[in-house]
C-alpha positions as CSV (number, residue, x, y, z in Angstrom):
1,M,-15.0,20.5,-3.3
2,D,-14.8,21.4,0.5
3,K,-11.5,22.4,1.9
4,I,-9.5,19.3,2.8
5,P,-8.1,19.4,6.4
6,D,-4.3,20.0,6.5
7,H,-3.7,16.5,7.8
8,M,-5.2,15.1,4.7
9,S,-3.7,17.5,2.1
10,H,-1.7,14.8,0.4
11,D,-4.9,13.3,-0.8
12,V,-6.3,16.2,-2.7
13,G,-7.2,14.0,-5.7
14,Q,-8.8,11.2,-3.7
15,K,-12.3,10.0,-4.4
16,R,-14.9,11.2,-1.9
17,L,-18.5,10.4,-1.2
18,C,-20.4,13.1,0.6
19,G,-17.1,14.8,1.5
20,I,-15.9,11.5,3.1
21,P,-12.8,9.7,1.7
22,I,-13.6,6.3,0.2
23,R,-11.6,3.7,2.2
24,S,-12.6,0.4,0.6
25,Y,-14.3,-1.1,-2.4
26,Q,-15.9,-4.5,-2.5
27,L,-14.4,-6.4,-5.5
28,F,-15.8,-9.8,-4.8
29,L,-18.1,-11.4,-2.2
30,H,-19.3,-15.0,-1.9
31,I,-20.8,-15.6,1.4
32,Q,-21.3,-19.4,1.2
33,A,-17.7,-20.0,0.2
34,R,-16.5,-17.3,2.7
35,I,-14.6,-15.3,0.1
36,D,-14.4,-11.5,0.6
37,I,-12.0,-9.6,-1.6
38,T,-11.7,-5.8,-1.2
39,L,-9.6,-3.0,-2.6
40,D,-8.5,-1.0,0.4
41,R,-6.9,2.4,0.9
42,V,-3.8,1.9,3.1
43,V,-2.2,5.0,4.6
44,D,1.4,5.1,5.6
45,A,1.4,6.2,9.3
46,E,4.9,7.9,8.8
47,T,4.3,9.8,5.5
48,G,0.5,9.9,5.3
49,I,0.7,8.7,1.7
50,S,-2.3,6.6,0.6
51,R,-1.8,3.5,-1.5
52,W,-4.1,0.6,-2.4
53,A,-4.1,-3.0,-1.6
54,I,-6.2,-5.9,-3.0
55,R,-7.0,-8.1,0.0
56,M,-8.5,-11.4,0.9
57,G,-8.4,-12.3,4.4
58,Q,-4.8,-12.1,5.7
59,S,-3.5,-12.2,2.1
60,C,-2.9,-9.6,-0.5
61,L,-2.5,-9.8,-4.2
62,N,1.0,-8.9,-5.5
63,K,1.8,-7.5,-8.9
64,R,2.7,-10.9,-10.3
65,G,-1.0,-12.0,-9.7
66,E,-0.2,-14.2,-6.7
67,W,-1.8,-14.1,-3.3
68,Q,0.7,-13.7,-0.5
69,H,0.5,-13.5,3.2
70,E,0.2,-9.9,4.4
71,T,2.8,-9.8,7.1
72,M,2.7,-7.6,10.2
73,L,3.3,-4.0,9.6
74,S,6.7,-4.0,11.4
75,N,7.9,-6.9,9.2
76,R,7.0,-5.3,5.8
77,T,9.9,-4.3,3.5
78,D,10.3,-1.9,0.6
79,S,10.0,-4.9,-1.7
80,F,6.7,-5.9,-0.1
81,Y,5.3,-2.4,-0.8
82,R,6.5,-2.3,-4.3
83,Q,5.0,-5.7,-5.0
84,C,1.8,-5.4,-3.1
85,R,0.6,-1.8,-3.2
86,W,-0.7,0.4,-6.1
87,D,-0.5,4.2,-6.2
88,E,-4.1,4.5,-7.5
89,A,-7.2,2.6,-6.9
90,E,-7.9,2.7,-10.7
91,E,-4.5,1.0,-11.3
92,A,-5.2,-1.8,-8.9
93,H,-8.7,-2.3,-10.3
94,A,-7.4,-2.5,-13.8
95,F,-5.0,-5.2,-12.8
96,W,-7.7,-7.1,-11.0
97,N,-9.9,-7.0,-14.1
98,E,-6.9,-7.8,-16.5
99,L,-6.2,-11.1,-14.5
100,Q,-9.9,-12.0,-14.5
101,I,-9.6,-13.3,-10.9
102,E,-13.3,-13.0,-10.2
103,K,-14.1,-15.4,-13.1
104,Q,-11.4,-17.8,-11.9
105,I,-12.9,-17.9,-8.5
106,V,-16.4,-18.3,-9.7
107,E,-15.3,-21.3,-11.8
108,Q,-13.5,-22.8,-8.8
109,I,-16.6,-22.4,-6.7
110,R,-18.8,-24.0,-9.3
111,S,-16.4,-27.0,-9.7
112,R,-16.5,-27.6,-6.0
113,E,-20.3,-27.5,-6.0
114,D,-20.4,-30.0,-8.8
115,E,-18.3,-32.4,-6.7
116,V,-20.8,-32.4,-3.9
C-alpha cells in the first residue's frame, strides 16, 4: 500500500480503490420511486475519525432500525452519533442486511404499483 498522507493516518485500515479512499457505497437505488440509499463515510472535522452512516435523503438509519432526520451538524449530540454511526462499513452493512430493509422497500414499491 502506498504511504498514506499524515492528515489521513488515522484511516490506515480504510478500504481503497486505486489508492483513493472509498467514500460511499450504493445500498439501494430505485429511480422511479426516487429511493436512493447509501452507506457513507463521515469524517469528524475535529478529530478526523471516520465513521459510517446509512442515509436516505435527509434521513439516516439508527441502530434501532428506524429512519430519523439527520439534523444539522451543529445540532448533533453524542447520543445521535452513538445511535446513527458505525465504526466500520462492514458493521453497518451487516446491520442493513440483517434488517432486510431492501426486501421491505421492494415489497412496498410492488404493493404501490399493484394499487395503480
